C-alpha positions as CSV (number, residue, x, y, z in Angstrom):
1,M,16.0,-16.3,44.4
2,H,16.1,-20.0,43.6
3,I,18.4,-21.8,41.7
4,V,17.5,-24.7,40.0
5,L,19.6,-28.0,38.6
6,L,18.1,-30.4,36.0
7,E,20.1,-33.5,36.4
8,P,23.3,-32.4,37.5
9,E,25.9,-34.7,36.6
10,I,29.2,-33.4,38.4
11,P,29.3,-33.6,42.4
12,Q,32.2,-30.8,42.8
13,N,29.7,-28.3,40.4
14,A,26.7,-29.2,42.5
15,G,28.6,-28.3,45.6
16,N,30.4,-24.9,44.4
17,I,26.7,-24.0,43.7
18,A,25.6,-25.3,46.9
19,R,28.3,-22.9,48.5
20,T,27.0,-20.2,46.2
21,C,23.4,-20.6,47.0
22,A,24.3,-20.1,50.8
23,V,26.0,-17.1,50.6
24,T,23.8,-15.3,48.3
25,N,20.4,-16.9,50.5
26,S,18.9,-18.4,47.4
27,V,17.3,-21.7,47.6
28,L,19.1,-25.0,45.4
29,H,16.3,-27.1,43.7
30,L,18.0,-30.4,42.6
31,I,15.8,-32.3,39.9
32,K,16.5,-35.8,39.5
33,P,18.3,-37.9,38.2
34,L,21.4,-36.4,40.0
35,G,24.8,-38.1,38.5
36,F,26.0,-38.6,42.2
37,S,24.6,-39.4,45.6
38,V,24.4,-36.5,48.0
39,E,26.6,-38.3,50.7
40,D,29.6,-37.6,47.9
41,K,32.9,-36.4,49.5
42,Y,33.5,-34.3,46.4
43,L,30.3,-32.9,46.6
44,K,30.4,-31.8,50.7
45,R,33.9,-31.2,50.1
46,A,33.1,-28.3,47.7
47,G,30.2,-27.0,49.9
48,L,32.7,-26.6,53.0
49,D,31.0,-25.8,56.0
50,Y,27.8,-24.0,54.3
51,W,25.6,-27.0,54.1
52,K,24.2,-25.7,57.2
53,L,23.4,-22.3,55.6
54,L,21.2,-24.0,52.6
55,D,17.9,-24.7,51.7
56,I,17.8,-27.5,49.6
57,R,15.0,-29.2,47.8
58,Y,14.7,-32.0,45.6
59,Y,12.1,-33.4,42.6
60,E,12.1,-36.9,41.4
61,N,11.6,-34.8,38.2
62,F,11.1,-31.7,36.1
63,Q,7.3,-32.4,36.2
64,D,7.2,-33.0,40.0
65,F,9.2,-29.5,39.9
66,C,6.7,-27.9,38.6
67,E,3.8,-29.4,40.0
68,K,5.2,-28.2,43.4
69,N,6.3,-25.0,42.1
70,P,3.4,-23.6,40.0
71,D,3.7,-20.1,39.8
72,A,7.2,-20.1,39.6
73,K,8.8,-17.6,37.0
74,I,12.0,-19.7,35.6
75,W,14.7,-18.2,33.7
76,M,16.2,-21.0,31.7
77,A,20.4,-20.3,31.0
78,S,21.6,-22.1,28.0
79,T,23.9,-22.0,25.3
80,K,21.1,-21.8,23.1
81,A,19.3,-18.9,24.4
82,R,18.6,-15.4,22.3
83,H,18.5,-13.5,25.2
84,V,21.6,-11.9,27.1
85,Y,21.5,-12.7,30.9
86,S,22.1,-8.8,31.7
87,D,19.3,-7.9,29.7
88,V,16.6,-9.3,31.7
89,T,14.8,-8.0,34.8
90,Y,15.0,-10.2,37.4
91,G,12.3,-10.4,40.5
92,E,13.1,-11.5,44.2
93,N,11.5,-15.0,43.9
94,D,12.3,-16.1,40.3
95,Y,13.9,-19.5,39.6
96,I,16.7,-19.9,37.3
97,M,17.3,-23.3,36.1
98,F,20.6,-24.6,34.5
99,G,20.8,-27.8,32.4
100,K,23.0,-30.9,33.0
101,E,26.5,-30.6,32.4
102,S,26.6,-32.6,29.1
103,A,23.7,-31.6,27.1
104,G,21.9,-28.6,29.4
105,I,18.3,-28.2,29.1
106,P,16.3,-30.6,26.9
107,E,15.2,-28.3,24.0
108,E,11.9,-29.3,24.3
109,I,11.6,-27.5,27.6
110,L,13.1,-24.2,25.9
111,M,11.0,-24.1,23.3
112,E,8.3,-23.9,25.6
113,N,10.2,-21.1,27.5
114,E,11.6,-19.1,24.5
115,A,10.5,-15.9,26.4
116,N,12.2,-17.0,29.6
117,T,15.6,-18.3,28.1
118,I,18.8,-16.4,28.7
119,R,22.4,-17.3,27.8
120,I,26.0,-15.8,28.8
121,P,27.7,-14.6,25.6
122,M,31.0,-16.1,24.8
123,L,33.3,-17.0,21.7
124,E,31.5,-18.9,19.0
125,A,34.5,-21.7,19.3
126,A,34.2,-22.3,23.3
127,R,31.5,-24.9,23.7
128,S,30.0,-23.6,27.3
129,L,31.3,-22.3,30.5
130,N,31.8,-24.2,33.8
131,L,28.4,-24.8,35.0
132,S,29.1,-23.5,38.5
133,N,30.8,-20.5,37.0
134,S,27.3,-19.9,34.9
135,V,25.2,-20.3,38.1
136,A,27.7,-17.5,39.6
137,I,27.6,-14.8,37.2
138,I,24.3,-15.3,36.8
139,I,22.9,-15.2,40.0
140,Y,24.7,-12.0,41.1
141,E,23.5,-10.2,37.9
142,A,20.2,-10.9,39.7
143,M,21.5,-9.9,43.0
144,R,23.2,-6.7,42.1
145,Q,19.2,-6.0,40.2
146,Q,18.1,-5.9,43.4
147,G,20.8,-4.1,45.8
148,F,22.1,-7.0,46.8
149,P,19.5,-7.7,49.9
150,G,20.7,-8.3,53.1
151,M,24.4,-8.5,52.1
152,L,27.2,-7.1,53.6
153,M,28.7,-4.3,51.3
154,E,32.4,-4.1,52.9
155,G,34.7,-6.2,54.4
156,Q,37.2,-5.8,57.1
157,L,40.7,-6.7,57.3
158,H,42.1,-9.0,59.7
159,H,45.1,-7.2,61.0
160,H,44.3,-3.9,60.0
161,K,41.6,-1.1,60.0
162,W,40.8,0.8,56.9
163,E,41.4,4.3,57.1
C-alpha cells in the first residue's frame, strides 16, 4: 500500500504517519511544498527509530507525483467526500492520499476524482480528525481487508507465557 501526503504542514503528524507506514510496510509519498524540513527534530522524534524501515519518496508537486505514478489507483481522503472509507475495496497496491492539515485536498482535485473520494464518518459539528489518526484508521481498514499481509497476528509477553 501507499500513503500520499499532499503538502503536509506539521512535522509531528508526518513523523507519526512515517511510523505507521513503517509498521504496515506502506510506502510514504511526500508531495511538496512541505511545511517543515525533513531534518526537523519533531519529525524525527515522532518517527522514532522506524526511519530505517521506511520507503519514502518525494515529489515537487502533485503533477510530478502523477507523472511518476501514472497507473496509481488513488483513494482521496477528505471530509468533503461522499463515500465512507470502509465501504470501498482496497487493492494491495492502492494509494491513499491525504491533504494538508489546514485545507485538505484541493476541491479541483477532488472533483476530478469523485468516485475515489472517501471519508471517515464524524459528527457534523466536528471539523476533522487529526491527520495521523485518519491515516491510521484508513490504512488499517485496507490492511484488514487484505488479511494483514506479512503482519504478526499475535504478540508475546516479556516476562510470562500465554497458556
